[in-house]
N, C-alpha and C positions, 0 to 999 in steps of 0.2 A: 504494500500500500504506500509506503514512504517513497519507493522508487517511482511509482506513477505520479505521486504528488510533485516530486522533483522535476520530472519530465514536463509536466504541465506548467509549473512555475517557470522553468527555463524557456519554454515556448512562448509564454506570455511576455517574459522579459525581452526575448528576441524581437517580438512584434512591436512592443513599445519602443525598443531601441531603433528599429527600422523606421518607424513613423517619426520619431524625434530626429533622426538623421535626415530624412527627406524634408521635413519642415525646416530644419536648420539650414540645409542646402538652399532651399528656395528663398529663405530670408537673407542669406548671404549673397547668392549669385543671381537671384531673380527667378522667374517662373521657369520650371523645368518641363512642365507639361505643354503639349501643343495646344494652341488656341482652338476652340471649336470651329468647325467649318462655317464660314460666313457665306450665306446665300445672297445672291444679288437681289436688290429690291425689285418688287413687281412693277411692271409698267403697263398702263392701260393705253391701248391704241384705239382711236376713234377714226373710222374710215368712211368716207362718202365717195361714191362713184356716181357721176352724172353724165348723161349723154350730151350731145351738142345743143339740144333744145332746153337743157336745164332740168330734165326729168330725173328724179332720183331713181337709180337702178339698184343700189345696194348701200346699206349703211351699218355694217357690223361693228361691234365692240370686241376687241381681242385683248386678252391678257397674256403677257409674256414676262420674261425676266430681262433685266438690263444686260445688254451685251449678248443675248442669245437670239438666234434667228427664229422667226415665226413663219409657219406655213398655214395658209387658209384656203380651203376649197369651198366655194359656194355654188353648188350644183343646182339647188332648188330656187335660185333667184330668176327673175325674168331674163337676165343675161348671165348664163353660167360663166363663172370666172375662177381663176386660181391666182392667189396673191402670195408672194414671198417677201418678207421684210427682213432686212439685215441691218440691225442698229449698231452704230459705232459711236462711242462718246466723242464729243467735240466741245469746244470752248463755250459755244452758245447753248449747248444741251445735248443734241442728238443729231448725228448725220445718218439719215435713214435711207438705206438702199432698198429699192423696190423692184419687183418683177411682176407685172400684171399680164396675165394671159386671159383673153376673153374669146367668145365664140367667133369674133371677127377674124381670127387667125393671126392677128398681130400680137407680138410680145412687146409690151411697153416696159422699158427699164431705165433706171437712172438712180441718182442720189439726190436727196433734198435735205436741207438743213432745217431742223425743227427745234425751236426752244421748248423746253418742258413747260407745259401749262399755258403757252401762248396760243395765238390763233391757229398756228400750224403752218403746214407747207402745202402750196397749191401746185399741182402738176398738170400741165396742159397735155392732153393726149391727142394723138393723130386722129383725125375725123371729127374734131371739135369738142369732144368730151373732156372732163377733167376729174382728177382724183384729188381729194382733200384729205390730208393726214394730220392728225393731232396726237400728242402723247403727253402723259402725265404719270409721275411716280405715284405709287400707292401710298395712302395715308397722308396725303398733302391736301392743301386747299385747292390746288389746281385739279386734283383727282376728283374731289367732291363737286367742283364746278362743272367738270366735264360730264360727270354722271347726271347732274341736275339738268344740264342742257339737253341730254338725251331723254330724260324721263318727263320733262315739262314741255316737250315738243307737241304741237297739235297733231292729231291723227289725220292722215291724208286719205 
């Protein structure tokens, strides 16, 4: 019985010594453990596609991560389309690469500068239509404003 008690006492002492050593090392040399993985903030993209007459063809809201590409297929719209967004950080906010494929057979592509929370970027398309892009980081005033613009819009 005394032998078992000695083993348990020594094991507890070893654990306490290990914990004290780690704590002392961190206090002396700084944090030894890796930081938890930081996820990129979420970004809300508001997209409007209009034809040459100004008719609204599609207006989806898409959520992505900052710095991550987004792919969107809208096959159930009046004009089936596929949209790829490739965001890159810039001084003003976001340099957004886009590739829009519609049933007209043309692939519209390019880059547009979009400040976060501002009115957005207007892209004139061949054939007279235009693509309007807006972006806002999640949990910001611009994000709430962008959502309120979408929910307070009159029904067409």
